[in-house]
C-alpha positions as CSV (number, residue, x, y, z in Angstrom):
1,X,3.0,-34.9,-16.1
2,X,4.0,-30.8,-16.2
3,X,4.2,-29.0,-13.3
4,X,3.6,-25.3,-13.2
5,X,5.1,-23.0,-10.5
6,X,2.8,-20.5,-9.8
7,X,3.7,-17.7,-6.9
8,X,1.2,-16.6,-4.8
9,X,1.9,-13.7,-2.9
10,X,0.5,-13.8,1.2
11,X,1.9,-10.4,2.5
12,X,0.1,-7.0,2.5
13,X,2.4,-3.9,2.9
14,X,5.7,-5.9,1.3
15,X,4.7,-6.7,-2.4
16,X,6.9,-3.9,-3.5
17,X,9.7,-6.1,-2.6
18,X,8.5,-8.8,-4.4
19,X,8.0,-7.0,-7.5
20,X,11.9,-5.6,-7.3
21,X,13.0,-8.8,-7.0
22,X,11.9,-9.9,-9.9
23,X,10.1,-12.7,-9.2
24,X,6.5,-11.5,-10.8
25,X,8.8,-11.4,-14.0
26,X,9.7,-15.2,-14.3
27,X,6.7,-17.0,-12.7
28,X,3.2,-16.6,-13.5
29,X,1.9,-14.8,-9.8
30,X,-1.7,-14.4,-8.3
31,X,-2.5,-12.2,-4.9
32,X,-3.4,-14.5,-2.0
33,X,-6.5,-14.2,0.1
34,X,-4.5,-11.5,2.6
35,X,-3.7,-9.8,-0.1
36,X,-7.1,-9.5,-2.0
37,X,-8.7,-8.2,1.7
38,X,-6.0,-5.6,2.0
39,X,-7.1,-4.2,-1.3
40,X,-10.3,-4.6,-1.0
41,X,-10.8,-3.0,2.5
42,X,-8.6,-0.3,1.3
43,X,-10.5,0.8,-2.2
44,X,-13.9,0.9,0.3
45,X,-12.2,4.0,2.6
46,X,-11.0,5.7,-0.7
47,X,-14.6,5.3,-2.7
48,X,-16.8,5.6,0.7
49,X,-15.1,6.8,3.5
50,X,-16.9,7.1,7.3
51,X,-16.6,10.2,8.7
52,X,-14.3,11.4,9.9
53,X,-11.8,10.2,7.9
54,X,-8.4,10.3,9.6
55,X,-5.5,9.2,7.4
56,X,-2.0,8.4,9.4
57,X,0.9,8.0,7.7
58,X,4.5,7.4,8.8
59,X,7.6,6.0,7.4
60,X,11.2,6.9,6.8
61,X,10.8,7.2,2.7
62,X,8.7,10.6,2.0
63,X,9.0,9.8,-1.9
64,X,7.2,6.6,-1.2
65,X,4.4,8.6,0.5
66,X,3.9,11.8,-1.9
67,X,1.2,9.9,-4.1
68,X,-0.7,9.1,-0.9
69,X,-0.5,11.9,0.4
70,X,-1.5,13.8,-2.8
71,X,-4.4,11.7,-2.9
72,X,-5.9,12.0,0.9
73,X,-5.3,15.6,0.7
74,X,-8.9,16.0,-0.4
75,X,-10.3,13.3,0.5
76,X,-9.2,12.9,4.1
77,X,-10.8,15.5,7.2
78,X,-7.3,14.9,9.5
79,X,-3.8,14.0,7.7
80,X,-1.2,13.3,10.4
81,X,1.9,12.7,9.7
82,X,4.4,10.9,11.6
83,X,8.2,9.6,12.3
84,X,10.5,10.1,9.8
85,X,8.4,11.5,7.1
86,X,7.2,14.1,9.5
87,X,9.8,15.5,10.7
88,X,11.3,15.7,6.9
89,X,7.8,16.8,6.0
90,X,8.3,19.9,8.3
91,X,11.9,21.1,6.7
């Protein structure tokens, strides 16, 4: 009997950690239902947002948010940047 191991990822928001650990390089990987749902919802928001669209970003690493900020500058009606990212943006 041959058994194949497959990694199913279920934690939206932390996929980057798994990729950085190299798990996905060693095992066939699939997105679980929670991750698929998050991607579907975010895709809908980006492609056909309800108005007004208010985007709230926070966190410590500003460099991780640059792509999101660029993406939503033209799309969002209001873009709020809080926490350490907001403080660094003001400098």
